[in-house]
N, C-alpha and C positions, 0 to 999 in steps of 0.2 A: 427526723429519727425514725428506725427498723422497729418493721413489727414481728411478729413470730405468729405464722399460724402452724395448727395442727390439725389435722382433717382427713377428710377422703378425696383419693384421686381416684375417679371411677369413668367406665364409659355408659351412655346412659343411652335407652332406646326409647323415644317420647314419642304420642299421637297427639294430636288435637283437634278440634272440627278445621281448624286449617293448613295442618299436611301430615310428615307422620317423617323421623328420623331414627335410622337403628345405628347402634354404636358409638353415638359423639362425646363426645370431650362431656365431661359432667365432674360431681363430686363438690361435697360443699368447700375443700379447698381451696379447689381450681375458680372454684365463683368467687370465692371473699380473696384471694391471689389477686386476680385477676383486675377486679374492681380497685382494692388497696393500691394496687402500683401504679394505678395513674394522679394520685397523692406523694406517695415514698416509698422509701424501699422493704420488700419483703422478704424474709424466707419461712422458707415451705418445707414442712415435717408431711410427709406421708407417703404410701407405698403403692406399688403397681407390678404388675404381674408379667410377663415376659412376652403377652399378647400387644401388651402397650403401645401404639406406635408412637414411633421419634417424628412426627410432624406434630404431636402434641406437647410431646417436651420441646420442641423448637420453639412453639407459638407461648410456652409459657417463661421459656428464655430470652423471644424478642420480647419481652413487658419487665425486663433487669429481675426478675424474680431468682430469686438465690436460690439453685435445685440439690444444693449439700445434702441435705435432709430428706430429699427423697429416694427412697429403696427401690428397685427394681428387682424382684425375688422370683425364683419357678413357680409355675401356676397363673393363670389368668385375674385378671383384673377383676375388681369391683364391678355388679354390674347391674343396674336399678331400670325397669323398664315399666311404664306408666303411662296411663291414659288420660286427658281431661275433657270433660265434657264443656257444655256450652257457659258452664260457671267456675272460671280459670280460679278461682278460689279452693279446690280442692282438688287433692289427683287422686288418680285409683290406681295404687300400685298394683301393678299383673304380677308380675316378678322381683324376687331381689335375691341377687347371689355374690353373699360376701367376697368367695373366692378368698385370695389372699389379705385380703381386709380384716379374715376370721381370725387371725392371728398375729395381727398388728400392736405391736408393742413401740410403742415413741420412742426414739434413742436421739436425746437432743445433741446436736452435734457442741461441741465447746466453744465454738466461736457465737452460737446461737444466745447461749444462757443468760446473757446480761442483758438482752431486749430487752427496750424500752416499755415496749407496748406489745401484749401477747392475746392471743386469740384461739379458745379453745372451743374450736367449731366441735357443731356432731360427732359426740364418738363417744362410747361408752363412760359414763362417768366418773368409773375405777379406775380409765387410762386419762382421765384429764386430772384427776390427783395424784398422778404420776407424774408428769410431764410439770406439774405445781412443784413437786419437789427435785425434778431436777434446774432448773431458772431458778436467778435471784430475784429477788421482788422487784418485778419490773413496776413503774409508774403510773400504769393502766390495766387491767386483765379482765378481758369481758369474754363471756359464754354464750353458745346455744345449746339448746338439746330438742328434743321432739318426744314424741307421743311414746312410744318404746319404750325410749329408759323411764322415762315419770311410770310407765308402771310395771316396770321391771326390777329398775333400782333406783326407788325413792331415796333410800335412804342416802345411799354413794351421792347420788344429784343433791339433794339437801345439804351436803358436807360441800359440796364445788361452792355451790349459792351462795353459801356463808364466807366464803372466801375469795370470792370473788367483788369487782368493781359494780361491773356491768351485765346484765343478767339480759339476754334479748329472747322471745320468745315469740311466740305469734299466740292468737286468737284464743282458740281451741285449745291451748297445751297452757294458759294463763288457768282457765276453767279448767282441767283435769288436774293440774297441779297440784291447788288450792282447796279444791271441791266447792268452790262459789258459782256461780251464774251470774249475778253481776260483775264485770269486770274492775266498778274501782275497789270493791270486797276484795275480789286475786287478787287485784293488786295490791292489799293493805298485809294480806296472808302473806304473798310470797318476798313481799319489801321485813317481813315480820323474821325470815327464814335467816336475816344478817346482811341482805346483799343493798350496795347505796342507791343502786340506778336500776330500775328495771323500764326495759323495751319494751313494750309490744306491737308486735307486725300484725296488722290487718288488713292487707292487701289490697284490694283497692278502695276502703276505706280508709288509708292511710295509717298513719303510726300512734299510739302514743307512750310518752314518757313521764313516769312517776320519780319520785325521791323521798316522799315522805313529807316534804313540805309545801309543793306544788305540783303541779301537771301540765304536762307540756302538748299541746295535740296537732300533728302536722297531716294535714290532708294528702291524696294518692294523687299524684302528673295527673290530669286526665289527657290521654291517650285515643287517637281514632282506629286503630288496630293493635292487639295484642296477638302475638304468636304463640308464644310459650314461656310459662311462668315459674318454667323449670329454673332453680335458682334462683330468683329475685331475691328473696331472705337472707342469701347469702351473699348478694352482692350488693345488697343493702350495705347489711353487717361489713362489706367490705369496703364501702365507700363512707359511711361513718367511721369507723377506726382508722382508716386512712387518711381522713383530714384533719382529726383530732391528732394523731404523730405528726402530723405535716406542721400544723400550727403550735404545736406543743403546748397548749393549753385544754386542760382539762375540769375546766370549770361547768357551772350552768350555762353561762348563754353562750359557751364552745359546744358542749351537746347538742343543745337546742338547733346551732348551726349546723352541726355534725350529723343531725337526723334528716336537714332538707339535704344533702349534699348525698347523702345515703340514699332517699327517697330519689332524686335524680337522677344514680346510678341505675336503680331498682327500675325507672321507667325505660330507661335505653334498654336493660336486658331482656325487656318481654317483647320486643321488639322483632327479634328474632330466635331463628331454633338454637339451642346453644348458647354456647359463648362469640354467636355470628355477629352480633350488632357491635360486641365490644371489641373484636376484631377492630375495625373501622372508625369506631369510636375516636376520637382526638379531644384535647382539654378544650378549646374553645366551643367543642359544643357543649362541653361539661359546663359549660362558666354561662353559654347563650341560656341552656334551661334553668341554671340556677337563676338567672336573672328573673326568668318567665315566673320560677315560684315566686319568687319574692314579689313580682309583682302583683300576681293573683291570690296568695294572700294579705295583703295589704290593704291597709283602711286609715283613712282620716275622719275625726270626730268631725260632725260640721252642729251638735246639738248639744246643749247642756243633756243633762240628766234631769 
C-alpha cells in the first residue's frame, strides 16, 4: 500500500561536535519518504527551487519515491542552518530561509488522492487542512508539527489534531501544546483534542505512545556514535508509517511494533550526516537491528509476585 507525504524538501547546513556539512539534502518530507521507502511505495508532495541539485532528485528516485508531486519553481530552495552541542537532543537554529517554501500551496495530483496512508509532515496546519480536503478518506492519517505552529496557529493545529488518527510530537512540544509539565497529563490533554493515538518522541530516551486506554514505552537503541540527529524524528515517522502500510494493519499491536521499526530507522539515521547512512542501508540491516531491539527489551518472568 502506498503512503502520501506532504512536507518540506530542503538544503540543510549542519554543525555538530563531530563535523560540519553545508547545504546537504534535508527536509521533513525527504527524511520521511526515504525511511518509509524501505517498507512501501511513497508519493511525495513538496516544492524546491532552481538551485536544488539534480543528484538529490536522482537519489529520491533511486528509492522508488514517486516525485510527480515535487514542484520545481523559480527561486531558492528552503534552507535551514543549525548547530548541535554535545546535548544532541536540541538543535540551535542559526538561520531559516523559507524561500520558495514560503509560498508552498500543496496540490495533490489526482493519482495520489486515494492514498490509503497519509502523513502531514511539519508544515503550516492551515496547509495540512487544505491537504485533507484534497484526499479521499485514507485508512490512516498521521501528522507532525513543531513549536512555531503551536505558538502561532494553535486553533488551526487543534483542528488538524481532531481529524487525524495519529499525532506525532516531541516531548517539549507536547508540554507546550498542552500547558502541562507532566507528560502523562500532557498526553491526556492532547488526546482530549480528538486524536486517537499520540506518539511522543523523546530523543535518546525513546518513545511513548498513548491512546486513552493504554501506554506503550520503547527505549532508544543504544549507539556508540551519534553524528547528526537532524531528521531523526521524521525518519522515525517514516519507518513507523511505512511498516504499518506494509502490513496493512492499524491495530494497537501493529502500532506498537511499528514504533520499534521507526526507532530502528531513526537509530540508523543519526549515525551519519544528512541521509548518508540511509543511502547505504539495506533491509537486512534493518531486520538485524530489529531483532537486536527485540532481544534488548525482552524478559522472562522467573518468579511469582
